[in-house]
N, C-alpha and C positions, 0 to 999 in steps of 0.2 A: 571776560574773555574778549579778545580782539579777533577780527576776521580780516582776511586778505582776499581781494577779488582779482581775478585775471581772466583775460579772454582765452577761450579754449582754442587750441590749434588741432589740426588733423591728427597729430601725433598723440593727442590726449584721448584718443578714441576709446581706449580700454577703461579709463576712469569715467568718461562720459557714459559709456555703455553700462557700467556698474551702477552708477547713481540713477540713470534713467530706468533701468530694470527694477531697481529698488523702489523708485517712485510708483511704477506700474503695479508692483506687488502690494505695496502698503496703502496706496490710494487709488485702487482700480477705477472707481467711479468718477474720479476727477479728470480723467484724460480720455480723449477721443480714441487713442490707440490702446492696444492691449499687450500685456506681457507676452502672451503666446505668439504674437506676431513679431515683436521686436527682438525677442530672445533668439530668433532664427536669422537675424540680419548678419550678413557677412562683414568682416572688418572693413572692406572697401565701402560698404553702405554707411557705416559709422563715420569713416573719414570724409566721405562726400557730404554728409550732413554738416559736419563741422566746417568744411571748406565753403559751403554755400550759404551759411547763416552766421549770425554773431551770437555765439553761445558764451556765457560767462560762468565761471566756477567760483565758489566761495570756499575758502579753507580756514580751519580754526588754527589756534596757536600751535597745535601739534602737527600741522600740515595734513589734517584729515579733511577730506572732501565733505563739505556740509550742505552743499546746495548747487543748483544750476538753474539758469533761465536763458531763453533764447529770444533774440529780436529778429524779426523778419520784416522787410519793407513791403508795404502794400502800395498799390498803384496810386493811391490818393495822398501820398506823402505821410501816411500814418505808419507807425512802427508797431507791428503786432508783437505782443509778448506771449510766448508759448512755452510749454514744457516747464513751467516754473515749479520748482520743488525745493523745499528746505527740510532737511532731516529732522525728525521729531526732537532729537537731543539739542538741536540748535535753534529751535523755534523760540520766539519771544526775545531774541537777542539782536534784532535789527538786521539779520541776514537778508531777509526778503527785500528790505529797503535798500541795502547795499547793491543787490542784484538789479533792482529797478533803477537805481542811480546810474549804474554802468550802462544800461540800455538807454536810459533817457539822455545821457551824455552823448552817446553815439548818435541818437536821433537828432539832437540839437545841432551837432556838428554837420549832419546831413540835411539840415533845414527841415526837419520833420515837423509836422503839425501837432501830433498828439500820440501818446501811447494808447493802445487799445488791447483789451484782453477779454476773454470770456471765462466766467467762473460758474461752477455748478451751483445752482440755487441753494442746495443744502450745505454747501461748504462755508459755513458762517465764519470760521476762524480765518480762512483766506480772504473772504470778503472784508472782514474787519481790518485786516492788514492792508489791503489795497485801499480801502476808504481812508485809513489813517495816513496813507501816502498822499492822498489827494484825488484818487479816482472817484468818479461819479457815474451813476447809471446813465446810459444813453437812451434807455427806453426800449432797446432791442433785446428780444429774447428768442431763443430757438431751442428746439429739442435736439439732443445729441443724436447724430446719425446712427451710431452703433447701438444706442439704447434710448429709444424715444420716451422712456419713463423719466429721463433726466433732462431738466430744463437748465439751459445755460443763460446767464445774464451777461450782457456786454457792459463793460466799464471802460471809461476813457479818462485820460489825464492830459490836459492841455499843456503843451510845451511852450516855453517863452519864445517869442519870435526874434 
């Protein structure tokens, strides 16, 4: 199966809402936010999210949305990777790497220094995927604000200068 990546536009808010809510239902401990919060967002909130960040969507051969990831600039020229999700039926097929490629390309064009993300310590499948891409631990760990029983590990991927 092949996949197509494209940058999400504000007009894609319904598709982005659907996959984001799916991610929060299926993997609730992997995200800082909660389904109960985001399910009540108004359409304008979803449009604003898409207008203010670089979200990328991955579609399968049948044009079914299979994943999403967002890049946000940090003050230190790092690009934060947030809200990464690949549907279970598309995992292991390079979707995560395609999403990371799109965000890395944007960061390189913007003279970014590195990609940075946080992953829940127990999320070994995601961690394995990020490491296979080239991410390494920075040594920073923190407890998740909404659930202090979850430790998040910071990973970084240096970008070519």
